[in-house]
N, CA, C and O atoms as a GROMACS GRO file, in nm:
protein
  532
    1MET      N    1   1.132  -1.347  -0.207
    1MET     CA    2   1.051  -1.337  -0.088
    1MET      C    3   1.048  -1.191  -0.043
    1MET      O    4   1.153  -1.130  -0.025
    2ILE      N    5   0.929  -1.137  -0.024
    2ILE     CA    6   0.914  -1.000   0.024
    2ILE      C    7   0.931  -0.999   0.176
    2ILE      O    8   0.862  -1.072   0.247
    3VAL      N    9   1.025  -0.917   0.223
    3VAL     CA   10   1.056  -0.912   0.366
    3VAL      C   11   1.013  -0.782   0.431
    3VAL      O   12   1.018  -0.770   0.554
    4ALA      N   13   0.972  -0.683   0.352
    4ALA     CA   14   0.928  -0.555   0.406
    4ALA      C   15   0.861  -0.474   0.296
    4ALA      O   16   0.870  -0.507   0.177
    5VAL      N   17   0.794  -0.368   0.338
    5VAL     CA   18   0.738  -0.269   0.246
    5VAL      C   19   0.805  -0.137   0.281
    5VAL      O   20   0.809  -0.098   0.398
    6ALA      N   21   0.856  -0.069   0.180
    6ALA     CA   22   0.924   0.059   0.203
    6ALA      C   23   0.829   0.175   0.177
    6ALA      O   24   0.759   0.178   0.076
    7ASP      N   25   0.828   0.270   0.269
    7ASP     CA   26   0.755   0.394   0.249
    7ASP      C   27   0.826   0.474   0.140
    7ASP      O   28   0.943   0.448   0.110
    8THR      N   29   0.757   0.569   0.081
    8THR     CA   30   0.811   0.645  -0.031
    8THR      C   31   0.945   0.710   0.002
    8THR      O   32   1.041   0.699  -0.075
    9HIS      N   33   0.952   0.778   0.116
    9HIS     CA   34   1.077   0.847   0.151
    9HIS      C   35   1.190   0.747   0.172
    9HIS      O   36   1.306   0.778   0.143
   10THR      N   37   1.159   0.631   0.222
   10THR     CA   38   1.262   0.528   0.243
   10THR      C   39   1.327   0.490   0.110
   10THR      O   40   1.449   0.482   0.100
   11VAL      N   41   1.244   0.468   0.010
   11VAL     CA   42   1.296   0.430  -0.122
   11VAL      C   43   1.384   0.542  -0.178
   11VAL      O   44   1.496   0.517  -0.223
   12LEU      N   45   1.333   0.664  -0.174
   12LEU     CA   46   1.409   0.777  -0.229
   12LEU      C   47   1.540   0.797  -0.154
   12LEU      O   48   1.645   0.815  -0.216
   13TRP      N   49   1.535   0.793  -0.023
   13TRP     CA   50   1.656   0.816   0.056
   13TRP      C   51   1.758   0.704   0.032
   13TRP      O   52   1.878   0.730   0.031
   14HIS      N   53   1.711   0.582   0.014
   14HIS     CA   54   1.803   0.472  -0.017
   14HIS      C   55   1.867   0.494  -0.154
   14HIS      O   56   1.989   0.481  -0.169
   15LEU      N   57   1.786   0.526  -0.253
   15LEU     CA   58   1.838   0.543  -0.389
   15LEU      C   59   1.939   0.657  -0.399
   15LEU      O   60   2.036   0.649  -0.475
   16TYR      N   61   1.915   0.762  -0.321
   16TYR     CA   62   2.002   0.880  -0.328
   16TYR      C   63   2.104   0.886  -0.215
   16TYR      O   64   2.166   0.990  -0.194
   17ASP      N   65   2.123   0.777  -0.142
   17ASP     CA   66   2.218   0.772  -0.031
   17ASP      C   67   2.202   0.891   0.063
   17ASP      O   68   2.299   0.953   0.105
   18ASP      N   69   2.077   0.921   0.094
   18ASP     CA   70   2.045   1.035   0.180
   18ASP      C   71   2.073   0.997   0.326
   18ASP      O   72   2.029   0.892   0.372
   19PRO      N   73   2.145   1.082   0.400
   19PRO     CA   74   2.176   1.051   0.540
   19PRO      C   75   2.055   1.048   0.632
   19PRO      O   76   2.066   1.005   0.747
   20ARG      N   77   1.940   1.093   0.584
   20ARG     CA   78   1.819   1.086   0.668
   20ARG      C   79   1.768   0.943   0.683
   20ARG      O   80   1.687   0.914   0.772
   21LEU      N   81   1.813   0.852   0.596
   21LEU     CA   82   1.776   0.711   0.611
   21LEU      C   83   1.846   0.659   0.736
   21LEU      O   84   1.968   0.668   0.747
   22SER      N   85   1.770   0.605   0.829
   22SER     CA   86   1.829   0.561   0.955
   22SER      C   87   1.928   0.447   0.932
   22SER      O   88   1.920   0.374   0.833
   23ALA      N   89   2.020   0.433   1.025
   23ALA     CA   90   2.119   0.325   1.017
   23ALA      C   91   2.050   0.189   1.023
   23ALA      O   92   2.091   0.096   0.954
   24VAL      N   93   1.947   0.178   1.104
   24VAL     CA   94   1.874   0.051   1.116
   24VAL      C   95   1.805   0.017   0.984
   24VAL      O   96   1.812  -0.097   0.937
   25ALA      N   97   1.738   0.115   0.923
   25ALA     CA   98   1.671   0.092   0.795
   25ALA      C   99   1.772   0.059   0.686
   25ALA      O  100   1.750  -0.032   0.606
   26ASN      N  101   1.881   0.132   0.684
   26ASN     CA  102   1.985   0.108   0.584
   26ASN      C  103   2.044  -0.033   0.598
   26ASN      O  104   2.065  -0.102   0.499
   27ALA      N  105   2.069  -0.074   0.722
   27ALA     CA  106   2.124  -0.208   0.745
   27ALA      C  107   2.024  -0.315   0.703
   27ALA      O  108   2.062  -0.416   0.645
   28PHE      N  109   1.896  -0.294   0.732
   28PHE     CA  110   1.793  -0.391   0.693
   28PHE      C  111   1.790  -0.406   0.542
   28PHE      O  112   1.784  -0.518   0.491
   29ILE      N  113   1.792  -0.294   0.469
   29ILE     CA  114   1.791  -0.299   0.324
   29ILE      C  115   1.916  -0.369   0.271
   29ILE      O  116   1.908  -0.451   0.180
   30SER      N  117   2.030  -0.338   0.329
   30SER     CA  118   2.156  -0.403   0.287
   30SER      C  119   2.151  -0.553   0.310
   30SER      O  120   2.198  -0.630   0.225
   31GLN      N  121   2.096  -0.595   0.422
   31GLN     CA  122   2.084  -0.738   0.451
   31GLN      C  123   1.989  -0.805   0.352
   31GLN      O  124   2.011  -0.919   0.310
   32ALA      N  125   1.883  -0.734   0.315
   32ALA     CA  126   1.789  -0.789   0.216
   32ALA      C  127   1.858  -0.807   0.081
   32ALA      O  128   1.835  -0.906   0.012
   33VAL      N  129   1.942  -0.711   0.044
   33VAL     CA  130   2.019  -0.723  -0.080
   33VAL      C  131   2.107  -0.847  -0.075
   33VAL      O  132   2.108  -0.927  -0.168
   34GLN      N  133   2.182  -0.862   0.034
   34GLN     CA  134   2.273  -0.976   0.049
   34GLN      C  135   2.200  -1.109   0.042
   34GLN      O  136   2.248  -1.205  -0.017
   35ALA      N  137   2.082  -1.114   0.104
   35ALA     CA  138   2.004  -1.238   0.108
   35ALA      C  139   1.919  -1.259  -0.018
   35ALA      O  140   1.851  -1.360  -0.032
   36ARG      N  141   1.925  -1.162  -0.108
   36ARG     CA  142   1.844  -1.166  -0.231
   36ARG      C  143   1.694  -1.170  -0.202
   36ARG      O  144   1.617  -1.234  -0.273
   37HIS      N  145   1.656  -1.100  -0.096
   37HIS     CA  146   1.514  -1.084  -0.064
   37HIS      C  147   1.462  -0.960  -0.134
   37HIS      O  148   1.537  -0.885  -0.196
   38GLN      N  149   1.332  -0.941  -0.125
   38GLN     CA  150   1.269  -0.827  -0.191
   38GLN      C  151   1.202  -0.736  -0.090
   38GLN      O  152   1.152  -0.780   0.014
   39ILE      N  153   1.202  -0.608  -0.123
   39ILE     CA  154   1.130  -0.508  -0.044
   39ILE      C  155   1.029  -0.445  -0.139
   39ILE      O  156   1.066  -0.394  -0.246
   40ALA      N  157   0.904  -0.448  -0.100
   40ALA     CA  158   0.797  -0.400  -0.187
   40ALA      C  159   0.782  -0.249  -0.178
   40ALA      O  160   0.803  -0.187  -0.074
   41ILE      N  161   0.746  -0.192  -0.292
   41ILE     CA  162   0.708  -0.052  -0.301
   41ILE      C  163   0.562  -0.051  -0.345
   41ILE      O  164   0.528  -0.104  -0.452
   42SER      N  165   0.476   0.007  -0.264
   42SER     CA  166   0.335   0.014  -0.299
   42SER      C  167   0.315   0.102  -0.422
   42SER      O  168   0.387   0.200  -0.441
   43SER      N  169   0.218   0.067  -0.504
   43SER     CA  170   0.184   0.148  -0.621
   43SER      C  171   0.158   0.293  -0.584
   43SER      O  172   0.188   0.384  -0.662
   44ILE      N  173   0.101   0.315  -0.466
   44ILE     CA  174   0.071   0.452  -0.425
   44ILE      C  175   0.198   0.536  -0.412
   44ILE      O  176   0.194   0.658  -0.428
   45SER      N  177   0.311   0.473  -0.385
   45SER     CA  178   0.436   0.548  -0.376
   45SER      C  179   0.476   0.605  -0.512
   45SER      O  180   0.534   0.713  -0.518
   46PHE      N  181   0.446   0.535  -0.619
   46PHE     CA  182   0.476   0.587  -0.752
   46PHE      C  183   0.390   0.711  -0.781
   46PHE      O  184   0.438   0.809  -0.838
   47VAL      N  185   0.265   0.705  -0.739
   47VAL     CA  186   0.176   0.820  -0.754
   47VAL      C  187   0.230   0.937  -0.672
   47VAL      O  188   0.234   1.050  -0.720
   48GLU      N  189   0.271   0.909  -0.550
   48GLU     CA  190   0.322   1.013  -0.462
   48GLU      C  191   0.450   1.076  -0.520
   48GLU      O  192   0.468   1.197  -0.510
   49VAL      N  193   0.536   0.997  -0.578
   49VAL     CA  194   0.659   1.049  -0.638
   49VAL      C  195   0.625   1.144  -0.754
   49VAL      O  196   0.684   1.252  -0.765
   50VAL      N  197   0.533   1.106  -0.840
   50VAL     CA  198   0.493   1.194  -0.951
   50VAL      C  199   0.440   1.326  -0.895
   50VAL      O  200   0.475   1.433  -0.944
   51TYR      N  201   0.358   1.319  -0.792
   51TYR     CA  202   0.302   1.439  -0.729
   51TYR      C  203   0.413   1.527  -0.672
   51TYR      O  204   0.411   1.649  -0.691
   52LEU      N  205   0.509   1.467  -0.602
   52LEU     CA  206   0.618   1.545  -0.543
   52LEU      C  207   0.710   1.605  -0.649
   52LEU      O  208   0.762   1.715  -0.631
   53VAL      N  209   0.731   1.533  -0.758
   53VAL     CA  210   0.809   1.588  -0.870
   53VAL      C  211   0.736   1.709  -0.927
   53VAL      O  212   0.798   1.814  -0.949
   54GLU      N  213   0.607   1.696  -0.950
   54GLU     CA  214   0.527   1.806  -1.005
   54GLU      C  215   0.530   1.930  -0.916
   54GLU      O  216   0.527   2.043  -0.965
   55LYS      N  217   0.535   1.907  -0.785
   55LYS     CA  218   0.541   2.020  -0.691
   55LYS      C  219   0.682   2.076  -0.676
   55LYS      O  220   0.701   2.177  -0.608
   56GLY      N  221   0.779   2.012  -0.738
   56GLY     CA  222   0.917   2.058  -0.729
   56GLY      C  223   0.983   2.027  -0.596
   56GLY      O  224   1.082   2.092  -0.560
   57ARG      N  225   0.931   1.931  -0.523
   57ARG     CA  226   0.984   1.898  -0.390
   57ARG      C  227   1.094   1.792  -0.393
   57ARG      O  228   1.169   1.778  -0.297
   58ILE      N  229   1.102   1.718  -0.504
   58ILE     CA  230   1.207   1.617  -0.517
   58ILE      C  231   1.266   1.624  -0.657
   58ILE      O  232   1.214   1.696  -0.743
   59SER      N  233   1.371   1.550  -0.680
   59SER     CA  234   1.441   1.550  -0.808
   59SER      C  235   1.346   1.524  -0.924
   59SER      O  236   1.259   1.438  -0.914
   60PRO      N  237   1.361   1.598  -1.032
   60PRO     CA  238   1.275   1.576  -1.149
   60PRO      C  239   1.290   1.436  -1.209
   60PRO      O  240   1.204   1.391  -1.284
   61THR      N  241   1.399   1.366  -1.175
   61THR     CA  242   1.421   1.232  -1.229
   61THR      C  243   1.380   1.121  -1.131
   61THR      O  244   1.403   1.003  -1.157
   62ALA      N  245   1.321   1.159  -1.019
   62ALA     CA  246   1.291   1.060  -0.914
   62ALA      C  247   1.204   0.945  -0.964
   62ALA      O  248   1.232   0.829  -0.932
   63TYR      N  249   1.102   0.975  -1.040
   63TYR     CA  250   1.014   0.869  -1.091
   63TYR      C  251   1.092   0.770  -1.178
   63TYR      O  252   1.082   0.649  -1.160
   64GLU      N  253   1.169   0.823  -1.270
   64GLU     CA  254   1.249   0.738  -1.358
   64GLU      C  255   1.354   0.661  -1.278
   64GLU      O  256   1.384   0.546  -1.310
   65ASP      N  257   1.410   0.724  -1.176
   65ASP     CA  258   1.511   0.657  -1.093
   65ASP      C  259   1.451   0.537  -1.019
   65ASP      O  260   1.516   0.433  -1.006
   66ILE      N  261   1.329   0.552  -0.971
   66ILE     CA  262   1.264   0.440  -0.902
   66ILE      C  263   1.230   0.329  -1.002
   66ILE      O  264   1.249   0.211  -0.973
   67LEU      N  265   1.181   0.366  -1.117
   67LEU     CA  266   1.153   0.264  -1.220
   67LEU      C  267   1.280   0.190  -1.258
   67LEU      O  268   1.278   0.068  -1.277
   68GLN      N  269   1.391   0.261  -1.268
   68GLN     CA  270   1.520   0.199  -1.299
   68GLN      C  271   1.560   0.101  -1.189
   68GLN      O  272   1.612  -0.007  -1.216
   69ALA      N  273   1.534   0.140  -1.063
   69ALA     CA  274   1.570   0.053  -0.951
   69ALA      C  275   1.492  -0.079  -0.955
   69ALA      O  276   1.542  -0.182  -0.909
   70LEU      N  277   1.372  -0.076  -1.010
   70LEU     CA  278   1.293  -0.199  -1.020
   70LEU      C  279   1.355  -0.300  -1.116
   70LEU      O  280   1.335  -0.421  -1.102
   71THR      N  281   1.432  -0.250  -1.212
   71THR     CA  282   1.493  -0.341  -1.310
   71THR      C  283   1.639  -0.370  -1.280
   71THR      O  284   1.701  -0.451  -1.350
   72ASP      N  285   1.695  -0.308  -1.180
   72ASP     CA  286   1.836  -0.324  -1.144
   72ASP      C  287   1.852  -0.450  -1.059
   72ASP      O  288   1.794  -0.457  -0.950
   73PRO      N  289   1.928  -0.549  -1.104
   73PRO     CA  290   1.944  -0.672  -1.027
   73PRO      C  291   2.018  -0.650  -0.894
   73PRO      O  292   2.012  -0.736  -0.806
   74GLU      N  293   2.086  -0.538  -0.878
   74GLU     CA  294   2.154  -0.508  -0.753
   74GLU      C  295   2.062  -0.442  -0.650
   74GLU      O  296   2.103  -0.419  -0.537
   75ARG      N  297   1.940  -0.413  -0.689
   75ARG     CA  298   1.842  -0.351  -0.599
   75ARG      C  299   1.745  -0.458  -0.551
   75ARG      O  300   1.735  -0.565  -0.610
   76VAL      N  301   1.675  -0.426  -0.446
   76VAL     CA  302   1.585  -0.524  -0.387
   76VAL      C  303   1.439  -0.490  -0.408
   76VAL      O  304   1.351  -0.564  -0.363
   77PHE      N  305   1.412  -0.380  -0.476
   77PHE     CA  306   1.275  -0.330  -0.480
   77PHE      C  307   1.190  -0.398  -0.587
   77PHE      O  308   1.236  -0.426  -0.698
   78VAL      N  309   1.065  -0.424  -0.550
   78VAL     CA  310   0.964  -0.476  -0.642
   78VAL      C  311   0.836  -0.398  -0.618
   78VAL      O  312   0.811  -0.349  -0.508
   79GLU      N  313   0.756  -0.389  -0.722
   79GLU     CA  314   0.628  -0.319  -0.707
   79GLU      C  315   0.525  -0.410  -0.641
   79GLU      O  316   0.516  -0.529  -0.674
   80ALA      N  317   0.449  -0.354  -0.549
   80ALA     CA  318   0.333  -0.422  -0.492
   80ALA      C  319   0.210  -0.346  -0.540
   80ALA      O  320   0.176  -0.241  -0.487
   81ALA      N  321   0.146  -0.400  -0.642
   81ALA     CA  322   0.030  -0.333  -0.700
   81ALA      C  323  -0.085  -0.328  -0.601
   81ALA      O  324  -0.111  -0.424  -0.529
   82LEU      N  325  -0.151  -0.214  -0.598
   82LEU     CA  326  -0.268  -0.199  -0.512
   82LEU      C  327  -0.377  -0.292  -0.562
   82LEU      O  328  -0.415  -0.288  -0.680
   83SER      N  329  -0.428  -0.375  -0.472
   83SER     CA  330  -0.527  -0.475  -0.510
   83SER      C  331  -0.639  -0.478  -0.406
   83SER      O  332  -0.626  -0.419  -0.299
   84VAL      N  333  -0.747  -0.547  -0.439
   84VAL     CA  334  -0.859  -0.558  -0.345
   84VAL      C  335  -0.815  -0.622  -0.213
   84VAL      O  336  -0.857  -0.574  -0.108
   85PRO      N  337  -0.734  -0.728  -0.212
   85PRO     CA  338  -0.690  -0.782  -0.084
   85PRO      C  339  -0.611  -0.680   0.001
   85PRO      O  340  -0.622  -0.679   0.123
   86ILE      N  341  -0.533  -0.594  -0.064
   86ILE     CA  342  -0.463  -0.489   0.012
   86ILE      C  343  -0.564  -0.388   0.065
   86ILE      O  344  -0.550  -0.341   0.178
   87VAL      N  345  -0.664  -0.354  -0.016
   87VAL     CA  346  -0.769  -0.264   0.030
   87VAL      C  347  -0.841  -0.326   0.150
   87VAL      O  348  -0.876  -0.255   0.244
   88ASP      N  349  -0.864  -0.456   0.148
   88ASP     CA  350  -0.924  -0.523   0.264
   88ASP      C  351  -0.836  -0.506   0.388
   88ASP      O  352  -0.887  -0.486   0.498
   89SER      N  353  -0.705  -0.513   0.370
   89SER     CA  354  -0.612  -0.493   0.483
   89SER      C  355  -0.616  -0.349   0.533
   89SER      O  356  -0.591  -0.324   0.651
   90LEU      N  357  -0.647  -0.256   0.443
   90LEU     CA  358  -0.657  -0.115   0.481
   90LEU      C  359  -0.758  -0.094   0.594
   90LEU      O  360  -0.743  -0.004   0.676
   91ARG      N  361  -0.859  -0.178   0.597
   91ARG     CA  362  -0.962  -0.166   0.700
   91ARG      C  363  -0.907  -0.195   0.839
   91ARG      O  364  -0.970  -0.161   0.939
   92GLN      N  365  -0.789  -0.258   0.846
   92GLN     CA  366  -0.726  -0.286   0.975
   92GLN      C  367  -0.632  -0.175   1.021
   92GLN      O  368  -0.579  -0.181   1.132
   93VAL      N  369  -0.611  -0.075   0.936
   93VAL     CA  370  -0.524   0.037   0.970
   93VAL      C  371  -0.613   0.154   1.010
   93VAL      O  372  -0.685   0.209   0.926
   94SER      N  373  -0.609   0.190   1.135
   94SER     CA  374  -0.698   0.294   1.186
   94SER      C  375  -0.674   0.428   1.118
   94SER      O  376  -0.561   0.477   1.112
   95ARG      N  377  -0.782   0.487   1.067
   95ARG     CA  378  -0.772   0.619   1.006
   95ARG      C  379  -0.734   0.723   1.110
   95ARG      O  380  -0.670   0.823   1.077
   96ALA      N  381  -0.774   0.700   1.235
   96ALA     CA  382  -0.736   0.793   1.342
   96ALA      C  383  -0.586   0.788   1.368
   96ALA      O  384  -0.524   0.891   1.397
   97GLU      N  385  -0.527   0.669   1.358
   97GLU     CA  386  -0.383   0.655   1.382
   97GLU      C  387  -0.300   0.695   1.260
   97GLU      O  388  -0.195   0.756   1.275
   98VAL      N  389  -0.348   0.661   1.141
   98VAL     CA  390  -0.275   0.691   1.017
   98VAL      C  391  -0.374   0.760   0.922
   98VAL      O  392  -0.434   0.694   0.836
   99PRO      N  393  -0.390   0.891   0.936
   99PRO     CA  394  -0.494   0.960   0.858
   99PRO      C  395  -0.460   0.985   0.711
   99PRO      O  396  -0.551   1.001   0.630
  100ASP      N  397  -0.334   0.987   0.676
  100ASP     CA  398  -0.293   1.014   0.538
  100ASP      C  399  -0.317   0.889   0.453
  100ASP      O  400  -0.265   0.782   0.484
  101MET      N  401  -0.397   0.902   0.346
  101MET     CA  402  -0.434   0.785   0.266
  101MET      C  403  -0.314   0.712   0.207
  101MET      O  404  -0.308   0.589   0.218
  102PRO      N  405  -0.216   0.780   0.145
  102PRO     CA  406  -0.101   0.704   0.094
  102PRO      C  407  -0.029   0.626   0.205
  102PRO      O  408   0.013   0.512   0.183
  103ASP      N  409  -0.015   0.686   0.322
  103ASP     CA  410   0.050   0.614   0.432
  103ASP      C  411  -0.032   0.494   0.476
  103ASP      O  412   0.024   0.390   0.508
  104ARG      N  413  -0.164   0.507   0.477
  104ARG     CA  414  -0.250   0.394   0.512
  104ARG      C  415  -0.236   0.280   0.412
  104ARG      O  416  -0.236   0.163   0.448
  105ILE      N  417  -0.223   0.316   0.284
  105ILE     CA  418  -0.208   0.213   0.181
  105ILE      C  419  -0.074   0.142   0.197
  105ILE      O  420  -0.066   0.020   0.184
  106VAL      N  421   0.032   0.218   0.225
  106VAL     CA  422   0.164   0.157   0.249
  106VAL      C  423   0.155   0.063   0.369
  106VAL      O  424   0.203  -0.050   0.364
  107ALA      N  425   0.092   0.110   0.478
  107ALA     CA  426   0.077   0.028   0.598
  107ALA      C  427  -0.006  -0.098   0.569
  107ALA      O  428   0.029  -0.207   0.614
  108ALA      N  429  -0.114  -0.082   0.494
  108ALA     CA  430  -0.199  -0.196   0.459
  108ALA      C  431  -0.123  -0.296   0.373
  108ALA      O  432  -0.146  -0.417   0.383
  109THR      N  433  -0.035  -0.248   0.289
  109THR     CA  434   0.046  -0.337   0.206
  109THR      C  435   0.136  -0.423   0.294
  109THR      O  436   0.152  -0.543   0.270
  110GLY      N  437   0.195  -0.360   0.397
  110GLY     CA  438   0.275  -0.437   0.493
  110GLY      C  439   0.191  -0.542   0.565
  110GLY      O  440   0.235  -0.656   0.582
  111LEU      N  441   0.072  -0.503   0.608
  111LEU     CA  442  -0.017  -0.600   0.675
  111LEU      C  443  -0.053  -0.714   0.581
  111LEU      O  444  -0.051  -0.831   0.621
  112TYR      N  445  -0.086  -0.682   0.458
  112TYR     CA  446  -0.124  -0.784   0.362
  112TYR      C  447  -0.013  -0.888   0.345
  112TYR      O  448  -0.039  -1.008   0.344
  113PHE      N  449   0.111  -0.841   0.331
  113PHE     CA  450   0.222  -0.934   0.313
  113PHE      C  451   0.274  -0.991   0.445
  113PHE      O  452   0.356  -1.082   0.445
  114GLY      N  453   0.226  -0.937   0.558
  114GLY     CA  454   0.271  -0.986   0.688
  114GLY      C  455   0.415  -0.950   0.718
  114GLY      O  456   0.488  -1.027   0.781
  115VAL      N  457   0.458  -0.832   0.671
  115VAL     CA  458   0.596  -0.788   0.687
  115VAL      C  459   0.598  -0.646   0.746
  115VAL      O  460   0.497  -0.576   0.743
  116PRO      N  461   0.712  -0.605   0.801
  116PRO     CA  462   0.720  -0.470   0.856
  116PRO      C  463   0.723  -0.363   0.746
  116PRO      O  464   0.753  -0.390   0.630
  117VAL      N  465   0.690  -0.242   0.789
  117VAL     CA  466   0.698  -0.125   0.702
  117VAL      C  467   0.824  -0.048   0.742
  117VAL      O  468   0.846  -0.020   0.860
  118ILE      N  469   0.905  -0.014   0.644
  118ILE     CA  470   1.026   0.066   0.670
  118ILE      C  471   0.986   0.212   0.652
  118ILE      O  472   0.966   0.259   0.540
  119SER      N  473   0.974   0.283   0.765
  119SER     CA  474   0.924   0.419   0.757
  119SER      C  475   0.969   0.503   0.875
  119SER      O  476   0.980   0.455   0.988
  120ARG      N  477   0.995   0.630   0.846
  120ARG     CA  478   1.024   0.726   0.952
  120ARG      C  479   0.896   0.791   1.002
  120ARG      O  480   0.896   0.854   1.108
  121ASP      N  481   0.788   0.778   0.927
  121ASP     CA  482   0.662   0.845   0.960
  121ASP      C  483   0.617   0.809   1.101
  121ASP      O  484   0.596   0.692   1.133
  122ARG      N  485   0.603   0.910   1.184
  122ARG     CA  486   0.569   0.885   1.326
  122ARG      C  487   0.431   0.822   1.342
  122ARG      O  488   0.409   0.743   1.434
  123ARG      N  489   0.339   0.855   1.255
  123ARG     CA  490   0.204   0.796   1.268
  123ARG      C  491   0.206   0.649   1.232
  123ARG      O  492   0.142   0.568   1.299
  124ILE      N  493   0.277   0.613   1.128
  124ILE     CA  494   0.288   0.472   1.094
  124ILE      C  495   0.359   0.398   1.206
  124ILE      O  496   0.317   0.289   1.245
  125ARG      N  497   0.467   0.455   1.258
  125ARG     CA  498   0.544   0.389   1.363
  125ARG      C  499   0.469   0.380   1.494
  125ARG      O  500   0.494   0.288   1.573
  126SER      N  501   0.376   0.472   1.521
  126SER     CA  502   0.302   0.466   1.647
  126SER      C  503   0.175   0.382   1.636
  126SER      O  504   0.112   0.350   1.737
  127ALA      N  505   0.136   0.348   1.514
  127ALA     CA  506   0.018   0.263   1.495
  127ALA      C  507   0.053   0.120   1.536
  127ALA      O  508   0.170   0.087   1.560
  128ASN      N  509  -0.047   0.038   1.542
  128ASN     CA  510  -0.028  -0.102   1.582
  128ASN      C  511   0.022  -0.183   1.463
  128ASN      O  512  -0.046  -0.273   1.414
  129LEU      N  513   0.145  -0.148   1.418
  129LEU     CA  514   0.205  -0.211   1.301
  129LEU      C  515   0.351  -0.243   1.332
  129LEU      O  516   0.414  -0.175   1.413
  130GLU      N  517   0.402  -0.345   1.268
  130GLU     CA  518   0.545  -0.372   1.280
  130GLU      C  519   0.620  -0.277   1.186
  130GLU      O  520   0.590  -0.270   1.067
  131THR      N  521   0.716  -0.204   1.241
  131THR     CA  522   0.792  -0.109   1.160
  131THR      C  523   0.940  -0.123   1.185
  131THR      O  524   0.984  -0.180   1.285
  132ILE      N  525   1.016  -0.069   1.091
  132ILE     CA  526   1.161  -0.064   1.102
  132ILE      C  527   1.199   0.081   1.082
  132ILE      O  528   1.158   0.144   0.984
  133TRP      N  529   1.278   0.134   1.172
  133TRP     CA  530   1.338   0.264   1.152
  133TRP      C  531   1.457   0.277   1.243
  133TRP      O  532   1.524   0.380   1.243
   0.00000   0.00000   0.00000
């Protein structure tokens, strides 16, 4: 059962035990692990990770690390492929409130599944969306 959608930075910070991951977000992810629930990663996050690796802004192994997390039974992450129904949900995420396209897709993925988005992004958190941070 998918209980949330994680923004790109949330996934990376969780995988690398980064202290920037909030205590609330970390606890939510830990509870999902214990309950054997799933947290979705939007396909756009994989694209974003490749882009950030290419720019030298994150670990060169970040893409492979996320792919590994998808197959690790101790992790909770699953891919949420970008689909037409998610694109339909995108129309409910105001471009004025969330102008960055990858962030809008992550937010729309949360709307589509009817679950909160785990994100530090202030625009996502200030939009009319359920968020965890």
